[in-house]
C-alpha positions in Angstrom: 23.0 24.8 -31.5 21.1 23.6 -28.4 19.5 20.2 -28.2 15.8 20.3 -27.8 16.0 17.6 -25.2 16.9 18.7 -21.7 19.2 16.6 -19.6 18.8 16.8 -15.8 21.3 15.4 -13.4 20.6 14.6 -9.8 23.3 15.9 -7.5 23.6 14.1 -4.2 25.7 15.2 -1.2 29.0 13.4 -1.0 29.0 10.1 0.9 25.3 9.4 0.3 24.7 6.2 -1.7 21.6 5.4 -3.8 19.0 3.7 -1.8 18.7 0.0 -2.4 15.0 -0.1 -2.3 12.4 2.3 -3.7 9.1 3.1 -2.0 7.2 0.4 -3.8 9.7 -2.3 -2.9 9.6 -1.2 0.7 5.8 -1.3 0.8 5.9 -4.8 -0.5 8.4 -5.9 2.1 6.3 -4.4 4.8 3.2 -6.0 3.5 4.7 -9.4 3.5 6.1 -8.8 7.0 2.7 -7.9 8.2 1.1 -11.0 6.6 3.8 -13.2 8.2 3.1 -11.6 11.6 -0.6 -12.2 11.3 0.0 -15.8 10.4 2.3 -16.2 13.5 -0.1 -14.4 15.9 -3.5 -15.6 14.7 -2.6 -19.0 13.1 -3.2 -20.1 9.6 -6.8 -21.3 10.4 -8.0 -17.9 11.6 -6.9 -15.9 8.5 -9.8 -16.9 6.2 -12.4 -15.9 8.9 -10.6 -12.6 9.4 -10.6 -11.8 5.7 -14.3 -12.8 5.4 -15.1 -10.4 8.3 -13.1 -7.6 6.7 -14.9 -8.2 3.4 -18.3 -8.0 5.0 -17.3 -4.8 6.9 -16.1 -3.2 3.7 -19.3 -4.1 1.8 -21.5 -2.7 4.6 -19.4 0.5 4.7 -19.6 0.9 0.9 -23.4 0.4 1.0 -23.9 2.9 3.8 -21.6 5.4 2.0 -23.6 5.0 -1.2 -26.9 5.4 0.7 -25.6 8.6 2.3 -24.6 10.0 -1.2 -28.1 9.2 -2.4 -29.7 10.9 0.5 -27.7 14.1 -0.1 -29.2 14.4 -3.7 
C-alpha cells in the first residue's frame, strides 16, 4: 500500500555542501553592511536628513502616481 504523502529528496552533486546562509539572511547582512557604509561615508549626523529627504521624495512620487492613475480614468 502506498502512502498518500509524497517524500521528496534533494540530490546534490558530490562535494557540494549546504549553503550556510539563505537568501533572506544574505539580504539582511547586505542591508546592515550598506547601513554601516552610509554611516562611515556620510557620518551619523547626515543620516536623519537623508532619510527625511528620501521620505519626501517617496511621498511626492506616490502622489504623482496616484494623480496619473486618476487622470487615466
